[in-house]
C-alpha positions as CSV (number, residue, x, y, z in Angstrom):
1,M,-199.3,68.2,74.1
2,I,-196.0,66.4,72.9
3,C,-194.3,64.5,75.8
4,K,-191.8,63.2,73.7
5,K,-191.2,62.4,69.4
6,T,-192.4,59.1,70.0
7,Y,-195.6,59.8,72.7
8,L,-198.9,61.9,73.0
9,T,-201.4,63.3,75.0
10,V,-204.5,63.9,73.9
11,R,-208.0,65.7,74.4
12,D,-211.3,64.5,73.3
13,L,-213.8,67.1,72.5
14,S,-216.6,65.4,71.9
15,R,-219.2,64.6,74.6
16,D,-218.7,61.6,75.5
17,G,-215.3,60.4,74.8
18,E,-216.3,58.1,71.8
19,H,-212.9,58.9,70.1
20,V,-210.7,58.0,73.3
21,R,-212.3,55.3,73.7
22,A,-212.3,53.9,69.7
23,A,-208.3,54.6,70.0
24,N,-208.2,52.8,72.9
25,V,-209.0,49.7,71.4
26,V,-207.2,50.5,67.9
27,Y,-203.8,51.2,69.2
28,N,-204.0,48.0,71.4
29,S,-205.1,45.9,68.1
30,Q,-203.1,43.8,65.6
31,L,-204.4,46.4,63.2
32,A,-202.4,49.1,64.5
33,A,-199.4,47.3,64.5
34,Y,-200.1,46.2,60.5
35,F,-200.6,50.0,59.6
36,L,-197.7,51.5,61.9
37,G,-195.5,48.7,60.3
38,L,-196.4,49.0,56.3
39,T,-196.4,53.0,57.0
40,S,-193.9,53.8,59.7
41,S,-190.4,54.8,58.6
42,R,-189.0,53.4,61.2
43,V,-191.2,50.3,62.9
44,N,-189.7,48.0,60.6
45,R,-186.3,49.6,61.1
46,Y,-183.6,48.4,63.8
47,I,-184.9,51.7,66.0
48,T,-188.5,50.5,66.7
49,E,-190.4,53.5,67.5
50,T,-193.0,55.1,65.7
51,L,-192.8,58.9,65.4
52,C,-195.9,61.8,66.4
53,E,-196.4,62.5,63.0
54,E,-196.8,58.6,61.8
55,L,-199.0,57.5,65.3
56,V,-201.9,59.8,64.6
57,T,-202.2,58.6,61.2
58,V,-203.7,55.8,62.7
59,P,-207.6,55.2,61.4
60,L,-210.4,55.4,63.6
61,P,-213.8,53.6,63.4
62,P,-216.7,56.1,63.1
63,S,-218.6,54.4,65.7
64,S,-216.5,53.6,69.7
65,P,-217.1,50.1,71.4
66,N,-218.0,49.1,74.6
67,L,-214.8,48.6,76.8
68,S,-216.4,47.3,80.0
69,V,-216.5,43.7,77.6
70,L,-213.3,44.0,76.3
71,K,-211.2,41.0,78.7
72,S,-207.9,40.1,76.6
73,F,-206.3,41.5,73.5
74,Q,-207.9,39.0,71.7
75,D,-211.4,40.4,72.5
76,I,-209.5,43.5,71.0
77,D,-209.0,42.6,67.8
78,T,-212.5,41.0,67.6
79,E,-213.7,44.2,68.6
80,T,-211.5,46.2,66.1
81,A,-212.7,43.6,62.9
82,R,-216.1,44.3,63.8
83,L,-215.8,47.9,64.0
84,F,-214.4,48.2,61.0
85,A,-215.9,45.4,59.0
86,L,-212.9,43.1,58.4
87,T,-213.3,40.6,56.1
88,A,-211.3,37.3,56.7
89,A,-208.9,38.1,53.9
90,D,-208.0,41.1,55.6
91,K,-207.4,39.4,59.0
92,I,-205.6,36.2,57.2
93,L,-203.1,39.7,55.8
94,I,-202.8,41.4,59.1
95,E,-201.7,38.4,60.9
96,D,-199.9,36.2,58.3
97,F,-197.8,39.9,58.2
98,L,-197.1,40.0,61.8
99,H,-196.6,36.8,62.2
100,Y,-193.8,36.3,59.3
101,S,-193.0,39.7,57.5
102,L,-192.7,42.1,60.3
103,P,-190.4,39.7,62.7
104,D,-188.3,38.8,59.7
105,A,-187.5,42.8,58.9
106,L,-186.9,43.0,62.8
107,R,-184.6,40.0,63.4
108,T,-180.8,39.9,62.0
109,T,-181.2,35.8,62.3
110,P,-184.2,33.5,60.6
111,G,-187.7,34.6,61.7
112,P,-190.4,32.4,61.7
113,G,-191.2,32.6,58.2
114,R,-187.9,30.8,57.3
115,H,-188.7,27.9,59.3
116,C,-189.3,24.9,57.8
117,T,-193.2,23.7,57.7
118,R,-194.6,21.2,60.4
119,R,-195.3,17.8,59.0
120,V,-197.3,17.5,62.0
121,D,-198.4,19.7,64.8
122,D,-198.5,19.5,68.4
123,S,-201.7,18.3,68.5
124,G,-201.1,15.4,65.8
125,A,-202.4,17.2,63.1
126,L,-200.6,16.2,59.4
127,E,-199.3,19.2,57.3
128,P,-200.7,22.3,59.4
129,E,-198.9,24.9,57.5
130,L,-199.7,23.2,53.7
131,S,-203.2,22.4,54.9
132,D,-204.3,26.1,55.4
133,Y,-202.7,27.1,52.7
134,A,-204.5,24.6,50.3
135,T,-208.1,25.7,52.1
136,T,-207.6,29.2,51.8
137,F,-206.5,28.7,48.3
138,M,-209.5,26.5,47.4
139,R,-211.1,29.0,48.6
140,V,-210.4,32.1,46.3
141,V,-210.5,30.0,43.7
142,K,-213.7,29.0,45.1
143,A,-215.0,32.7,45.6
144,T,-213.5,33.6,41.5
145,F,-215.3,30.6,39.9
146,G,-218.0,29.9,41.7
147,G,-218.7,27.9,44.8
148,E,-219.9,24.9,42.9
149,R,-216.8,24.1,41.6
150,K,-215.0,21.3,42.7
151,V,-211.0,21.6,43.7
152,A,-209.3,19.3,45.8
153,A,-205.7,19.2,46.8
154,T,-203.2,16.4,47.3
155,I,-199.7,17.2,49.8
156,Y,-197.0,15.6,49.4
157,T,-195.2,14.5,52.2
158,E,-191.8,12.6,52.3
159,P,-190.4,10.0,54.9
160,Q,-188.9,11.3,58.0
161,A,-185.5,9.9,56.8
162,A,-185.2,11.6,54.0
163,R,-186.7,15.4,54.1
164,L,-186.6,17.5,51.2
165,P,-185.3,21.3,51.0
166,V,-188.7,21.6,48.8
167,R,-192.6,20.8,49.4
168,M,-195.1,20.0,46.5
169,I,-199.0,19.9,46.3
170,T,-201.2,19.0,43.5
171,L,-204.8,21.0,43.6
172,R,-207.3,19.6,40.8
173,L,-209.4,22.3,39.5
174,D,-212.1,20.4,38.2
175,A,-211.9,17.2,40.8
176,A,-214.4,14.5,41.6
177,D,-216.4,14.1,44.8
178,A,-213.1,13.8,47.1
179,K,-211.4,14.9,50.1
180,P,-210.8,18.4,49.9
181,V,-207.4,18.4,51.1
182,S,-205.6,14.6,51.4
183,V,-202.0,13.9,52.5
184,E,-200.3,11.5,50.5
185,P,-196.4,10.2,50.9
186,I,-193.9,10.0,48.5
187,R,-193.6,6.5,48.2
188,V,-191.5,7.0,45.0
189,D,-187.6,6.9,45.4
190,G,-187.3,8.1,41.9
191,L,-189.8,11.1,42.7
192,L,-187.7,12.2,45.9
193,D,-184.5,12.0,43.6
194,R,-186.2,14.2,40.6
195,L,-187.4,16.7,42.9
196,S,-183.8,17.5,45.3
197,E,-183.1,17.6,41.6
198,F,-185.6,19.8,40.7
199,H,-184.2,22.0,43.8
200,S,-180.5,22.2,42.9
201,H,-181.1,22.7,39.3
202,Q,-184.0,25.0,39.2
203,L,-185.0,26.9,42.3
204,Q,-181.6,27.5,44.1
205,P,-179.6,30.5,43.9
206,G,-176.8,29.6,41.4
207,A,-178.6,27.2,39.7
208,S,-178.9,27.2,35.7
209,G,-180.6,30.2,34.1
210,S,-179.7,32.4,36.8
211,S,-177.7,35.4,35.9
212,V,-175.1,35.7,38.9
213,A,-175.6,33.6,42.0
214,G,-177.9,34.9,44.5
215,S,-180.0,37.1,42.4
216,G,-182.3,36.3,39.5
217,F,-183.1,33.0,40.0
218,Q,-186.7,31.4,40.3
219,R,-187.6,29.6,43.7
220,V,-191.3,28.8,43.1
221,A,-192.6,26.3,40.2
222,Y,-195.5,26.0,38.8
223,L,-196.6,22.9,36.4
224,F,-199.7,22.6,35.0
225,H,-200.8,19.2,33.7
226,A,-204.1,17.0,32.4
227,G,-205.3,14.2,34.5
228,S,-208.3,11.6,34.7
229,E,-210.4,11.0,37.3
230,G,-213.8,8.6,36.6
231,G,-213.3,8.9,33.3
232,M,-213.5,12.9,32.7
233,R,-210.3,15.0,32.1
234,V,-208.7,16.8,35.3
235,M,-206.8,20.2,35.5
236,N,-203.9,20.0,37.7
237,L,-201.8,22.8,39.3
238,T,-198.7,21.2,41.1
239,I,-197.1,23.8,43.2
240,V,-193.0,23.3,43.8
241,K,-191.9,25.7,46.5
242,P,-188.9,25.8,49.0
243,D,-189.3,24.4,52.4
244,E,-190.2,27.5,53.9
245,C,-193.6,29.1,56.2
246,R,-193.3,31.6,54.2
247,Y,-193.8,30.1,51.0
248,W,-196.8,28.5,52.3
249,S,-198.8,30.6,54.1
250,R,-202.2,31.8,53.7
251,S,-201.7,35.0,52.6
252,M,-199.3,33.6,49.3
253,A,-201.9,31.1,48.5
254,M,-204.5,34.2,48.6
255,R,-202.0,35.6,46.0
256,D,-201.1,32.6,44.1
257,A,-204.6,31.8,43.6
258,D,-204.9,35.2,42.3
259,Q,-202.6,35.0,39.7
260,L,-203.8,31.3,38.8
261,A,-207.5,33.3,38.0
262,G,-206.0,35.9,36.1
263,T,-203.7,33.1,33.9
264,I,-207.2,31.2,33.2
265,I,-209.7,34.6,32.6
266,T,-206.8,35.8,30.1
267,A,-206.0,32.3,28.8
268,A,-210.0,32.4,28.1
269,A,-210.2,35.2,26.3
270,H,-207.6,35.0,23.9
271,K,-209.4,31.7,23.1
272,P,-210.3,31.4,19.5
273,A,-214.0,31.2,19.1
274,A,-215.6,28.0,17.6
275,A,-215.9,27.6,13.6
């Protein structure tokens, strides 16, 4: 029986009510919010509601949970992940969509995705967003090219009094034994000036090379360059992006790492064979 265009009453014809129990968990989970946020015609609009025909499209797992052990929404999300066999990558996509993408779509003012990255969090940990980005990026690279691959990341942080509109991170793809993620201060004034100039001339709306101010401009730079560690040649990738959380999320790291892997595989395929 339909009570209203956005509400349903249902009857479970199974003997033990397994479908209702499963729905009770799934519809209260982040997975349902993620699914409807991507598929609904209204959830990510100014009218935040779901229609009946959209509500019934939310998938249910093949087995039902034991509701008596679920005490919190975190328990619900954990159980939903188990029922659907969600991977770590799946969870990252869901969490980042709900934390960054959906709030931005629903707000008229800048949401969390457009906030500046933190240099230190409340617990005292340095560079929480960029550290998570680097860790996720390296996990994808190792999953693609092998867990034995030595990859390290260096996050560059500017002085408190000279905050830049961009952030920079360098990933060493054949690194010697080193700390996986390190944070280094930018000590050279010339580098601060060059990064600020790079943002003004290349990454900002209306920069040289853009067709019209505010459109057709490049906001991200990927710079490949060789280096040396312990007498060995090391390939480095330096990434420069605006200082906004949406550019440094874990899901963005997954996308960037996939693009890097695709570039490496394509270049290897076109490499001329040795004589």
